[in-house]
SENU-158619 format. One record per residue: residue in one letter; x, y, z of N, C-alpha, C in turn. Coordinates in steps of 0.1 Angstrom, whole numbers, plus 5000, padded with zeros to 4 digits. Layout:
BEGIN
AXYZXYZXYZ
...
//
This chain:
BEGIN
M494051364786493551394799492051384798
I491351314807489951284807489351354820
F488251424818487651494829486251434831
F485851404843484551354845483451474846
P482151434847481151534847481451664855
L481051774850481351904857480051944864
F480352004876479252054884479552204887
F478552294883478752434886477952474898
H478552544907477952584919478052734920
F476852804920476852954920476452994934
L477353084939477153134953477053284952
L475853344954475553484952475653554966
T476553654967476653734979476353874975
P476153964985475854104982476954174974
S478254124975479254194969479854134956
S479654004955480253944943479553814940
L479853764928479353634923480553544922
S480453424929481553334929481153204922
I481953164912481653044905482652934909
S482152824915483052724919482852604910
L483952534907483852414898484152294906
F483152194905483352064911483651964899
F484751904900485151814890486051704895
F486151594889487051484892487951454880
P489151494881490051464869490451314869
A490551264857490951124856492351104862
I493251204859494551214866494651354872
S494551364885494651494891495951564887
P495851674881497051734874498151774884
A499351754880500451794889500851944887
S500152004878500352144875499152214872
D498952334878497752414875497652454861
S498752454854498652484839497852384832
I497752264837496952164830495452194831
I495152244843493752284846493352404836
S494252504836494052614828493752584813
G494552484808494452454794493152374791
R492552314801491352234798490052294803
I490152374813488952414820488552564817
L489552644815489252794813488352824802
P488352754791487352784780485952794785
F485652734796484252734801483852854808
F484852944811484653064820484853184812
S484153284815484353424810485453484818
L485953594813487053664820486653714833
S485453764834484953814847484753704857
A484353594853484253474862485653434867
K486653444859487953404863488453504873
L488253634871488653734881487953724894
C486653684893485953664906486553544914
E486853444906487353324913488753354920
L489553424913490853454918490753544930
K489753644930489553734941489153654953
V488153564952487653484963488853394969
L489553334960490653244964491753324972
R492053444967493053524974492553564987
A491353604988490753645001490853525011
R490453405006490553295015491953265020
M492953275011494253245014494853345025
E494453475023494953575032494253565045
G492953515045492253505058492653385066
T493053285060493353165067494853145069
G495653215062497153195064497553055060
L496952995050497352865047498752855041
R499252735043500652705039500652695024
N501752745018501852735003502652605000
V501952504996502552374992502752374977
S503952344974504352344960503552244952
S503152284940502452194930503252184917
H504552204918505452194906505452044902
C505752024890505851894884507151874876
S507851774878509051744870508851594866
I509251564854509151434848510451354848
S510351234854511551154855511951094842
E513151064841513650994829513050864827
M512550804838511950664837510550674831
D509950784829508650794825508550824810
D507450774804507250794790506250904787
F505550944797504451044796505051184794
D504651254784505251384781504251494783
L504451584794503551694796504151824792
S505151824784505951944781505052044774
K504151994765503252084758502252154767
L501752064776500752124786501352224795
L502552194799503252284809503552414803
D503552434790503852564784502652654785
K501452604788500352694789500352784801
P499652904800499752994811499152934823
R499652974835499252914847498253014854
I497252954860496253024868495752934879
N495552984891495052904902493552904902
I492952784903491552774904491252684916
E490352724925490052644936489452514932
R490052404936489552274932488752214943
Q487452194941486652144952486152004948
R486251914958485751784956484751744967
S483651684963482651644972482551494973
F482751444985482751294986481451244992
D480351304988479051244992478851124984
E477751054987477550924980477350934966
R476651054962476451074948477651084939
S478551174944479851194936480751074936
L480751004947481550884948481050784937
S479750774936479250674926479650714912
E479650854909479950904896481450884894
L482250904905483650884904484050734901
S483350644907483650504905483450454891
I482450524884482150484870483350504861
G484050624863485050654853486450644858
L486650624871487950634877488950524872
S488350404870489250294865489750324851
R488950394843489350434830490350554831
G489950644839490750774840492150754846
L492350654854493650634860494550544852
D494250524839495050434831496450474830
N496750604831498050654830498550714843
Y498050674854498450744867499850714870
E500450604865501850564868502750664863
N502350734852503250834846503050974851
T502250984862502051114867502651134881
Y503351244882503951264896502951324905
S503051304917502051344927502751424938
P503251544935503951624945503051644957
G503651634969502951644982502251774983
R500951764982500151884983498851864991
S498751744997497551715005497751755020
G497751885023498051925036496851915045
L496451795049495351775057495451825071
D496651855075496851915088496952065088
T496652125077496652265075495352325070
P495152455070493952515065493752495050
A494852455043494852435029493852335025
S493652235033492652125029491252185028
S490852265038489452315037489252415026
A490352475022490352575011490152504998
R490652374997490652304985489452224983
N488752184994487752084994486452144999
S485352084995484052144998483552085011
F484352015019483951965032484951995042
E484552005055485452035065486151905069
P487551905071488251785075487651725088
H487751595089487251525101488151565112
P487651595124488451635136489551535139
M489451405135490451305137491751335129
V491551405118492751435110493851505117
A493451625123494451705130495051625142
E494151545149494651465160495651365155
A495351305144496251195138497651255134
W497551375128498851435125499751475137
D499051515147499751545160500451425165
A499651315165500151185171501251135162
L501151145149502251105140503551175142
R503451305144504651385146505251355159
R504451315169505051285182505851155181
S505551075171506250945170507550955162
M507951075157509151095149510351075157
V511351015150512650985156513751065149
H514651125157515651205151517051145154
F517951155144519351115145520251225141
R520951275151521851395150521051505143
G519851535149519151645145518251635133
Q518351515126517551495114516551385116
P515251405111514251305113514551185104
V514551065110514850945102513750835102
G512650865109511550765109510550785120
T509750695122508750705133508750565140
I508650575154508650455162507250385160
A507250255164506150175162504850215170
A505150265182503950305190504450405201
V503550495205503850595216502850565227
D502950455233501950415243502550425257
H502350545263502950565276502350485287
A501150425284500450345295500950205295
A501750165285502150025284503250005295
E503149885301504049855312505449815306
E505449745295506749705288506849775275
V507949825272508149895259508449785248
L509149685252509549575242510249645231
N509849615218510549685207509649785200
Y508649825207507749925201508350065200
D509550085206510150215205511250215194
Q511150125185512050115174511350155161
V512150195151511650225138511650095129
F510550045126510449925118510249965103
V510949895094510949935080509549925075
R508849805077507449795072506549885079
D506649915091505750005098505950145093
F507150185089507350325085506750355071
V506450255063505950285050504650375050
P503550345057502450435057502750575062
S503650575072504150715077504850785066
A505750715059506450785048505450835037
L504450755034503550795023502750915028
A502350915041501651035046502551165045
F503751155048504651265047504851305033
L505051215024505151245010503951315004
M502751265008501551325003501351465009
N501951485020501851615027502951715023
G503751675013504851765009506051775018
E506251665026507451665035508351535032
P509051545021509851425017511151405025
D511651505032512951495039513151375048
I512051355056512151235065512251105058
V511551095046511550975038512950955032
K513551065027514851055021515951015032
N515851075044516751035054516650895058
F515350845059515150705063515750605052
L515550635040516050555029517550545030
L518250655032519650665033520150595045
K519550615056519950555069519850395068
T518750345064518550205063519550145052
L519850225042520850175032522150165038
Q522550255047523850235055523850115064
L522650085070522549965079522649835071
Q522249845058522349725050523749675048
G524649775048526049745047526749685059
W526049675070526649615082526749465081
E527749415088527849265088526749215097
K526049115093524949065100525148915104
R525048885117525248755121524148715131
V523748585130522848525140523648405145
D524048415158524948315163526248315155
R526548205149527848195141527548205126
F526348235122525948235108525848375103
K526448405091526448535085525348545075
L524548645077523448665067523848725054
G523048715044523348775031523548925032
E524448965023524849105023523749205020
G522749155013521649245009520449255019
V520549185030519449185039519249325045
M518049375045517649495052517249475066
P517449565075517049545089515549535090
A515049465100513649465104513349595111
S514249645119514049775126515449825131
F515349955136516550015142516050105153
K516950125163516650215174517750315175
V517350445177518350555180518550565195
L519750555199520150575213520750715215
H520150785224520650925227521450925240
D522650975240523450985252523551135256
P522651175266522651315269523851365275
V524751285281525951325287526951365276
R527251265268528251285257527551365245
K526251375245525551445235525851375221
T525751245221525951165209524751085206
D524551045193523450955189524150835182
T523650715186524050595179522850515175
I523050425166521950335161522250195164
M521250125168521249975170520249915161
A520649825152519749765142519549615145
D518349575141517949435143517649375129
F518449265126518249205113517549065115
G516949045126516248925129516748845140
E517948885145518648815156517848835169
S517048945170516248965182514748945180
A514348905168512948885165512448755171
I511048745171510448625176510848515166
G511448405170511848295161513148315154
R513748435156515048465149514948455134
V513948515128513748505114514048645107
A514848645097515248765090513948815082
P513848945082512649005075512849005060
V512148915053512248905038511549035032
D510549085038509749195032510449325033
S511349345043512049475045512649525032
G513449445025514049485013513149525002
F511949455001510949484991510349614994
W509949635007509349765011510349885008
W511649855010512549965008512650004993
I512649914984512549944970511250014966
I510149964971508850024968508850164973
L509350184985509350324991510250414983
L511350364978512350444970511550494957
R510850404951510050444939509050544943
A508350524954507250624959507950764961
Y509050764967509750894969510050964955
T510550884946510950934933509750984925
K508650904926507450944919506751074925
S506851084938506251194945506951324943
T508351314944509151434944509651474930
G509651374921510251394908511751394908
D512351364920513851364922514351224919
V514951214907515551084904516951064908
S517551174913518951174917519251074928
L518351064938518550974949518650824944
A517650784936517650644931518850614922
E519350724916520450704906521850704913
T521850734926523150734932523750594932
P525150584932525750454932525350364944
E525050434956524750364968523350294967
C522350374961521050314960520950214949
Q521750234938521850134928522350004933
R523450014941524049894947523149824957
G522449914965521449854975520349774968
M519849824957518849744950519449614944
R520649624939521249504933521449394944
L521849444956522149344966520849274971
I519749354972518449294975518049194964
L518149234952517749144941518649024940
S519949034943520848914943520348804952
L519748844964519248744973518048674967
C517248744960515948694955516048624941
L516948664933517048604920518148504918
S518748464930519848364929519248224925
E519948154917519548024913519747914923
G518847814924519047714934518247584929
F517547524939516847404935515347424932
D514947554932513547584930513047544916
T511847494916511247464903510047564900
F509847654910508847764908509447894909
P508847994902509448134902509148204915
T508248144924507948214936509148204946
L509048274957510148284966509848204979
L510748104982510548014993510948095006
C510048085016510248165028509948085041
A510448125052510248065065509048135071
D508448075081507348135088507848265096
G507048365097507348485105508348575098
C508348575085509348655077508748785072
S507548825076506848945071506049005081
M504949075078504049145088503549035098
I503248915093502948805102504248745106
D504748805117506048765122506148665133
R505048585134505048475143504548345136
R504648235142504348115135502748105132
M502448105119501048105115500848015103
G501847925100501647835089501747895075
I502548015074502648075061504048035054
Y504747945060506047895054505747845040
G506747855032506547805018506547925009
Y505447945003505348054993504148144996
P504248225007503148305011502748415001
I501448445000501048544990501548674993
E501748715006502248845009503648875004
I504448775005505848785000505848784985
Q505048704979505048694964504648824958
A503548884964503049004958504049114960
L504649124972505649224974506949204965
F507249084963508349044955508149094941
F506949074936506549114922506549264921
M506049334931505949484931507349544932
A508249484940509649524941510349504928
L510149394922510849364909510449474899
R509149504898508649604888509149744892
S509249774905509749904909511249914906
A511949814909513449814906513649824891
L512849764883513049764868512949904863
A512149984869512050124865513150214870
M513850174880514950264886516350214883
L516550094880517850044877518450104865
K519750144865520450194853520750074844
H520650104831520950004821522450004818
D523350004828524749994826525149854827
T526449824828526949694828526349604839
E526449664851525849584863524349584863
G523749694861522349704861521649634850
G522249634838521749564826521549414828
E522449354835522349214838521149184847
F520849264857519749254865518449274858
V518449374849517249404842516749284834
E517649214828517349094820516748984829
R517348964840516948864849515548894855
I515349024858514049074863512949044853
V513149084841512149064831511748914829
K512648834829512348684828511648634840
R512048684852511348634864509948694865
L509748814861508348874861507448794853
H507848754841506948684832506548544838
A507548484844507348354850506448364862
L506748464871506048484883504648524881
S504348614872503048654869502148534864
Y502748454855501948344850501648244861
H502648214869502548114880501448164890
M501548284895500548344905499148344899
R499048394887497648414881497048284878
S497848184876497348054872497047964884
Y497947954893497947854904497447914918
F497648034920497248094933495748154932
W495248164920493948224919492848124922
L491848174930490648094933489448174931
D488448114924487148164923486248044922
F484948074920483947964920484247854910
Q484647894898484947794888486147714891
Q487247784896488447714899488247624911
L487447664921487247584932486447454928
N485547464919484847354914485747254906
D486747314899487747234892488547154902
I489047224912489947154922489147044929
Y487847074932487046974939486846844931
R487046864917486946744908488246694904
Y489346744910490646694906490846544907
K491546494898492146354899493446364905
T493946264912495246264919496146164913
E497446174917498446084912498646094897
E498646214892498846234878500346254875
Y500746194864502146204860502246264846
S503346304842503646354828503346504827
H503646564816503446704814501946744812
T501146644810499746674807498846674819
A499546664831498746664844497946794846
V496746784850495946894853496146934868
N496246844876496446864891497946864893
K498646974889500146974888500746964902
F500047004912500647004926500146884934
N499346794927498846674934498046714947
V497246814945496346854957495246754958
I495046704970493946604973492646684976
P491646664968490346734969489746734983
D489946614990489446605004490146695014
S491246765010491946855019491346995018
I490347015009489747145009488847165021
P489147265029488347285041486847325038
D485947285047484547305044484147455043
W484847545050484447685050484647745037
V485547695028485847755015484647755006
F483847645007482647634998481647735001
E481547785013480547885016481148025014
F482548035016483148165015483248225001
V483548134991483748174978482448204971
P482148334967480848364961480948324946
K479748324940479648284926480348394918
R480348514923480948624916482048684925
G483248664922484348714930485448604931
G486648644936487748554938488848624945
Y489948544947491148604955492348514953
F493448564956494748484956494748414970
I494848284969494948214982496248224989
G496348185001497548215009498848145005
N498748025000500047954997499747834988
V500647804979500547684970501947624970
S501947494973503247414972502847264970
P503747174968503347044965502346984975
A501246934970500146874978499646964989
R499747084988499247184998498747314992
M497547344995496947474992496447535004
D496847655008496347725020495247815014
F494047785017492947865011492547985019
R493348015030492948135038493148265029
W492348365033492448495027493448575035
F494348645028495248735035495148875028
A494848975036494449105030495649175023
L496749175030497949255025498349195011
G498449065010498849004997497949034986
N496649034988495649064978495549204974
C495749294984495749444981497049474973
I498149424977499349454969499349394955
A498649274954498449214940497749314931
I496749384937495949484929496849594925
L497549654935498349774933499549754924
S500149634924501249604916500849554902
S499549534900499049474888499549324886
L499849264897500049114897498649054893
A497649114899496249074895495949134882
T495349064872494849124860493649214864
P493249304855492149394858490849314862
E490649194855489549114858489649054872
Q490849004875491048954889490949054900
A491449174897491349284907489849314909
S489049324899487649344901487049234909
A487449114906486848994913487249004928
I488449044932488849064946487949164953
M487649274946486749374952485349324953
D484949234943483549174944483549084956
L484649014959484648924971484549004984
I485249114984485249204996483849254999
E483149294988481749344990480849234994
A481049114988480149004990480348945005
R481548955009481948905023482349015032
W481649125031481949245040481849205054
D480749135058480549105072481649015078
E482348935069483448855074484748925074
L485049005063486349065062486549205067
V485449275068485449415074484649425086
A483349395085482449395097482449535104
E482949535117482949665124484249735125
M485249675119486549745119487449695107
P487749775098488649725087490049705092
L490749595088490349495079490949365084
K490349255082490849125086492249095080
I493249075088494549045082494548905076
S493748815081493648685076492248635079
Y491748535071490448475073490348335067
P489748245075489248255088490348235099
A489948235111490948215122491248065124
L492448035128492747895131492247865145
E491547755147490947715160491247575164
N491147555176491147415182492447345177
H492247225171493447145167494347215158
D493747285148494547355138495347465145
W494747535154495547635162496747575169
R496447465176497547405184498647345174
L498247295163499247235154500047335146
I499347435141499947535132500647645139
T500047695150500747805157501647765168
G501547635172502247585183501747635196
C500347645197499647695209500047835212
D500247925202500748055205499648135213
P499948185225499048255233498648395227
K499448445218499148575213498248565200
N498448455193497648425181496448335184
T495748355194494548275197493448315186
R492448245186491448265175490848405175
W490748455163490248595161491048705168
S492348685169493148775176494448795169
Y495048915169496348945164496448895149
H497448815146497548775132496548665128
N495948605138495048495136493548545135
G493248615124491948665122491648795129
G492648865133492449005139492249105129
S491649215133491349335124492349445126
W493049485115494149575116493849705109
P493749815116493349945110494449995100
V495649945101496749995092496349945077
L495649835076495349785063494349875055
L493849975062492850065056493450145044
W494750175045495350255034495550165021
L495850035024495949945013494649915006
L493549905014492249875009491750005001
T492050125006491650245000492350254986
A493650234986494350234973493850134963
A493550014968493049914959491649954954
C490850014962489450054958489550164947
I490450264949490650364939491150314926
K492150224927492650164915491650084907
T490750024913489649944907488350024904
G488350154908487250234905486050204915
R486450174928485450144938485650234950
P485750364949485950444960484950444971
Q483650404967482650404977482850294988
I483650184984483950084994484950145004
A485950224999486850285008486150385017
R485250465012484550555020483750495032
R483150375028482450305038483350245049
A484550195045485550145055486050255063
I486350375057486950485065485950535075
D484650535072483550575081483550485093
L483750355091483850265102484950295111
A486150315105487350345113487150475121
E486550575115486450705122485450695134
S484650595134483650575145484350525157
R485550465156486150395167487650435170
L488450455160489850465162490350575172
S489850695171490250795180489750775194
K488450725195487950695209488650585215
D489150495208489950375213491450405214
S491850525212493250565213494150495203
W493650475190494450425179495150295182
P494350195185495050065188495649995176
E496549905180497249825169496349735161
Y495449665169494549575162493349555171
Y492349495165491049455172490849305171
D490149255182489849115183488449085180
G488148955178486748915177486348895162
T485248815160484848775146484548895138
V484049005145483649125137484549245141
G485649225148486549335152485949435161
R485249385171484549475180485349515192
Y486349425196487049455208488549495206
I489049585213490449625212491249505216
G492249475208493149365209493649345224
K493649225228494049195242495449235246
Q496349235236497649285238498049405228
A497049465223497249575213497849695220
R498849755214499349885219498449995215
K498350105223497650225219498550315212
Y497950405205498750505197499750435188
Q499250335181500150255172500350345160
T501550375156501850475146501350435132
W501450305129500950275115499450275114
S498750255126497250275125496950415123
I497650505129497450655126497850695112
A498950655108499450685094498550625083
G498150495086497250435076495950505074
Y495450555085494250635083494450765075
L495550835078495850955071496050935056
V496750825053497050795039495750765032
A494850695038493550655032492750785030
K492750875039492051005037492551085026
M493951095025494551175015494351105001
L494350975000494150914988492750934982
L491850934991490450954987490251104984
E490951194991490851334987491451364974
D492651304971493351334959493851204953
P493051134944493451004939494751004931
S495251124927496451124919497651074927
H497451074941498551024949498750874946
L497750804941497850664938499050634929
G499550734921500650704912501950674919
M502050714931503350684938503350544944
I502250474945502250344951501550234943
A501250274931500550174922501250164909
L501150054902501750024889500649984879
E500850034867499949994856500249854852
E499249794846499349654841500349654829
D501249554829502049524818501449414809
K500849454798500049364790500949254785
Q502249274784503149164779503249044788
M502849074801502948964811501648894813
K500648934806499248884808499148744801
P499048634809498948504804497548474798
V497448364790496248324785495648224796
I494648274803494048194814492548184811
K492048064814490648044812489848134820
R488948214813488148314820487048254828
S486848294840485848244849484648334848
A483448284852482248374852482348474863
S483248454872483348554883484148674880
W484948664869485748784865484948884859
T485149014863484249124858485149224852
C484749294842485449404836485049534843
//
């Protein structure tokens, strides 16, 4: 356990002397016993009694909710806290200051201190909607936090009296509801993380079980039957007030734009199952035969052998968050990063029995091949761009350098100005004779969180975001893609899509939901000051603009022309970002440590930073 610099604050009152401790733990402890074993030697007995007296007075005065801070260690973890848990327990008020000074100090050591965060449980204790937050922190919660929690709870959907998810948007001013009154799997993820971090896991468990039941439904589009493991894109709860019954209607892509099945839903389901397990310490759900079978069915779809010569997953346009035609067909970075993260998450939860053991072996082989392929061929920095610019074409044999026969003249002009000398990113797509050089935020953030990106590559991605802040963040975080498709490219690639016009929606629009992914990536790479800056931007607009789905324009200045108000994942994304910054230990439920066995030997570029 590593602790960063300690700051003692003495508050003298007529009746008592209170000593408060400001510190940033490398891994925020899941048990107060850890604090007692490491911090108490610094205090005298009288100081301890004073601190307890002040804390008790605050608790009695505010009526704050008692959120459990218990910790249980999963069988899948190697980290043993048993010795630390044997120490006597004592409650100490933990205060954190997120001014610019403390953030800078946190960023210095956070990347080192979080080395073992994956092995730490993060029981939901960030009650930002309760007085508990102000009692634990040295700053008053932003007024938007309470508003956000109220809006999030209004979006909750119940099935037979039990909460099972949150609808996409609660925009009463919208003329058409369309499918925004449904529970989308991908949309619910930030909502689920917010509830887990706030100590409310029941809705997440219910959602996981309900979507697992829907997976077992027979799925058909016209006369074609979909794979057994396909997860729904969304579902809707229908209430019959007369018969007093609830029924569910699921969409597996047969009602979606373009009739494309959601490839990402199954990956998000596995990732969320791991988050639930890490947050609660409850491994019993993941170990049920139903969940084990659900994971195997999803993996069967992805690991099946075919004509592929690459370990990446071949996909159609519109199969993920970008669910309209945007030229991401082939091997999009978003799907590959989610695929990688889902494989690693499943590897930790699958039983090593007869059925599970076979998948474990296949997963390990695929992970090694996938990590090498992505880190080698999808990565772009200044040096790599220069190498591609000088590529020879029409190379044959195993010694070819230009393995995909990419024509250097196909490199768009904007890339040469966009790629800084220090920084890099995973490009959007790589396939024969084709490289999509566009930046896609979700894929790059997931690459950091899943450790698909090496530590050097993760740092380079953050360097790029800082260097190109005006292009990728500007006035509202965060650009879903960059740059926008315009003119002939827009007509050819999107099919003249009126919703994906330049700098709008998926075509260069700014999506507030991506704030939680950016914040998580910032914390994992030891750059919390970047997250703080982005959150400040969001707080200046989101509430005033009624929590829109997305923003338009080159700098994200305008509310999207078709954006729904009170978009649930915009609300939840903000809450998750705030709670992650408040308590970085929550990162353990959504991030994975680097597996050094998968680290390939890659030529180091000058842009990679340690």
